[in-house]
C-alpha positions as CSV (number, residue, x, y, z in Angstrom):
1,M,-1.8,-95.6,118.5
2,A,1.6,-95.2,117.1
3,V,3.1,-97.0,120.1
4,L,0.7,-100.0,119.8
5,H,1.7,-100.1,116.0
6,V,5.4,-100.7,117.2
7,V,4.5,-103.0,119.9
8,F,2.5,-105.3,117.4
9,W,5.2,-105.2,114.9
10,V,8.0,-106.1,117.3
11,C,6.0,-108.8,118.8
12,A,5.4,-110.6,115.5
13,I,9.3,-109.7,114.3
14,V,10.6,-111.3,117.8
15,G,8.4,-114.4,117.5
16,F,9.3,-115.0,114.0
17,V,13.0,-114.5,114.4
18,I,13.1,-116.8,117.4
19,L,11.3,-119.3,115.6
20,L,13.6,-119.1,112.4
21,L,16.7,-119.2,114.7
22,N,15.6,-122.3,116.3
23,V,15.1,-124.1,113.1
24,L,18.4,-122.7,111.5
25,L,20.4,-123.8,114.4
26,G,18.8,-127.1,114.6
27,W,19.8,-127.6,110.9
28,M,23.6,-126.6,111.9
29,G,23.9,-128.9,114.6
30,S,23.0,-129.4,118.5
31,A,26.2,-127.7,119.5
32,L,24.5,-124.6,118.3
33,D,21.1,-125.2,119.8
34,L,20.0,-122.6,122.2
35,G,17.4,-125.1,123.9
36,F,14.2,-123.5,122.5
37,E,12.4,-126.7,123.5
38,S,12.8,-126.3,127.0
39,D,9.8,-126.1,129.4
40,L,9.1,-124.8,132.7
41,D,6.3,-125.8,134.9
42,I,5.4,-123.5,137.5
43,D,3.2,-125.2,140.3
44,G,2.3,-127.7,137.7
45,V,-0.3,-125.1,136.4
46,F,1.3,-122.9,133.9
47,P,3.4,-124.9,131.3
48,F,6.0,-122.5,129.7
49,N,7.2,-123.5,126.2
50,I,9.5,-121.1,124.2
51,L,8.0,-122.4,120.7
52,C,4.6,-121.7,122.1
53,L,5.5,-118.3,123.4
54,C,6.8,-117.5,119.7
55,L,3.3,-118.6,118.4
56,F,1.7,-116.4,120.9
57,L,3.8,-113.4,119.7
58,I,3.3,-114.0,116.2
59,V,-0.5,-114.1,116.7
60,F,-0.9,-111.2,118.8
61,G,1.2,-108.9,116.7
62,A,-0.1,-110.4,113.2
63,L,-3.8,-109.9,114.7
64,G,-2.8,-106.5,116.3
65,I,-1.6,-105.0,112.8
66,A,-4.6,-106.2,111.3
67,V,-7.1,-104.7,113.6
68,E,-5.4,-101.5,114.7
69,R,-7.3,-99.5,112.1
70,W,-10.4,-100.1,114.4
71,M,-8.8,-99.0,117.5
72,T,-10.4,-95.7,117.5
73,S,-11.5,-95.2,120.8
74,L,-10.3,-96.5,124.4
75,I,-13.3,-98.8,124.6
76,A,-12.4,-100.2,121.0
77,T,-8.8,-100.4,121.9
78,I,-9.4,-102.6,125.2
79,L,-11.9,-104.6,123.5
80,L,-9.7,-105.5,120.5
81,M,-6.7,-106.0,122.8
82,L,-8.6,-108.5,124.8
83,L,-9.6,-110.4,121.6
84,I,-6.2,-110.6,120.2
85,S,-4.5,-111.5,123.5
86,G,-7.3,-114.3,123.9
87,A,-6.5,-115.6,120.1
88,G,-2.9,-115.9,121.1
89,A,-3.3,-117.4,124.3
90,G,-5.4,-119.8,122.5
91,A,-2.9,-120.6,119.8
92,Y,-0.6,-121.2,122.7
93,A,-2.7,-123.6,124.6
94,L,-3.7,-125.5,121.5
95,L,0.1,-126.0,120.2
96,Y,1.1,-126.9,123.8
97,R,-1.8,-129.1,124.4
98,F,-2.0,-131.0,120.9
99,V,1.7,-131.0,119.8
100,I,4.0,-130.2,122.5
101,Q,2.6,-132.7,125.2
102,K,1.9,-135.5,122.7
103,L,5.5,-135.4,121.7
104,R,6.7,-135.3,125.1
105,S,4.4,-138.0,126.3
106,S,5.1,-140.4,123.4
107,N,7.4,-143.2,124.2
108,P,10.3,-144.1,121.9
109,V,9.9,-147.6,120.4
110,A,13.4,-148.1,119.1
111,L,15.2,-147.3,122.4
112,S,14.0,-147.0,125.7
113,Y,15.6,-145.9,129.2
114,A,16.2,-149.7,130.0
115,D,18.3,-149.9,127.0
116,L,20.3,-147.0,127.8
117,L,22.9,-148.4,130.1
118,G,26.5,-148.1,128.7
119,E,25.2,-146.0,125.5
120,R,27.1,-142.8,124.6
121,G,25.0,-139.6,123.6
122,E,25.5,-136.1,123.3
123,V,24.4,-133.3,125.8
124,I,21.6,-131.2,124.1
125,L,20.7,-129.3,127.1
126,R,23.3,-128.9,129.8
127,V,23.3,-131.0,132.8
128,K,24.0,-129.1,136.0
129,G,24.3,-129.9,139.6
130,E,21.0,-131.6,140.8
131,E,19.1,-130.4,137.7
132,Y,17.9,-132.3,134.9
133,G,19.4,-131.8,131.6
134,M,18.6,-133.6,128.2
135,I,21.2,-136.0,126.2
136,S,20.3,-137.3,122.5
137,V,21.3,-140.9,121.8
138,R,21.1,-142.5,118.5
139,D,19.1,-145.6,118.1
140,S,19.9,-148.6,115.8
141,I,18.5,-147.0,112.9
142,G,20.3,-143.7,113.4
143,A,17.4,-141.8,114.9
144,A,18.3,-139.3,117.9
145,I,16.1,-139.9,120.7
146,S,16.1,-137.6,123.9
147,F,16.2,-138.5,127.4
148,R,16.3,-136.8,130.7
149,A,19.7,-136.7,132.4
150,K,21.4,-136.0,135.9
151,I,25.2,-136.0,136.6
152,D,26.0,-139.4,138.3
153,P,26.7,-138.3,141.9
154,E,29.4,-141.0,142.5
155,L,31.4,-139.2,139.7
156,R,30.7,-135.6,140.2
157,E,34.2,-134.9,141.7
158,Y,35.7,-136.2,138.3
159,V,33.0,-134.8,136.4
160,G,32.5,-131.6,137.9
161,E,29.1,-129.7,138.6
162,T,28.1,-128.9,135.0
163,I,28.2,-130.9,131.8
164,P,28.0,-128.4,128.8
165,Q,26.1,-128.9,125.8
166,G,27.7,-130.6,122.9
167,T,29.6,-133.0,125.3
168,I,29.7,-136.5,124.6
169,V,28.6,-138.6,127.8
170,V,28.1,-142.2,128.9
171,V,25.0,-143.5,130.6
172,T,26.2,-144.9,133.8
173,E,22.8,-145.8,135.5
174,V,19.3,-145.8,134.4
175,C,16.3,-145.0,136.5
176,A,13.5,-146.2,134.3
177,E,10.5,-145.9,136.7
178,A,11.6,-142.1,137.2
179,K,12.2,-141.8,133.4
180,F,15.7,-140.4,133.6
181,C,19.2,-141.4,133.5
182,Y,22.7,-140.8,135.2
183,V,25.5,-139.7,132.9
184,S,29.2,-139.0,133.2
185,T,32.1,-138.3,130.7
186,P,33.9,-141.2,129.4
187,E,36.6,-140.7,131.6
188,G,34.5,-140.6,134.5
189,S,32.8,-143.8,133.4
190,A,36.1,-145.5,133.0
191,I,36.8,-144.7,136.6
192,K,33.5,-146.0,137.8
193,H,34.3,-149.4,135.8
194,R,37.5,-149.6,137.5
195,K,36.1,-148.9,141.1
196,D,33.2,-151.5,140.4
197,G,35.6,-154.1,138.8
C-alpha cells in the first residue's frame, strides 16, 4: 500500500503543477506558453486534452488518498481503484464535453475567418510542414481569437518548414469552409504581393 500512497500523491501533485504552470505561463504571455490546450483525436473516438488529463490526475490522486485507508484487502483495493479511476474518467469526460468542446465549437463574433485576409497575428502553437498550428489575432476591441493555420505552400521556400511559437505572421489566404488560414512571415507576404502585383 505504500506504493499506492506514493502513486496517489504523485498523480495529484503532477496534475496540479501542470495546471498551475499553464495559468502562470498564460499570464506571462504566449511566447512562454507550452500549448497545454492542444487536442489529439485518435480515430475520432478518444479525444485527448492535456487540461482534462490534469483534472483526471487530480481527481484520481485526491480520491485515492481519501480512500486508501479502506484498501485493506486485494478485493477492496481493486474495487476502490476501479471506483476512483471511473470518477477521474468521468471528470475528464465532463470537462471535455461541457467546457472544452463548447469553447472549441463557439464561433467568434467579432472576427471570423472571412475577415482574416491580410491580418497580422502571433503563432501560439507552432506551424510545421503540412500540420495545423494555431495563431492568435486581435479583433477590433483587442480580444485575442485563435485560428487554425498552415504555412502558405507558395511561400514555404522563403518561410521554411516551421514557424515557431511567438512569431508574428500575416494571413495570406483563407479557407473559410475548412476553417483554417494560410500564413507567412511578413517578409514572405511581401514577396507574394510582389509576385501577384
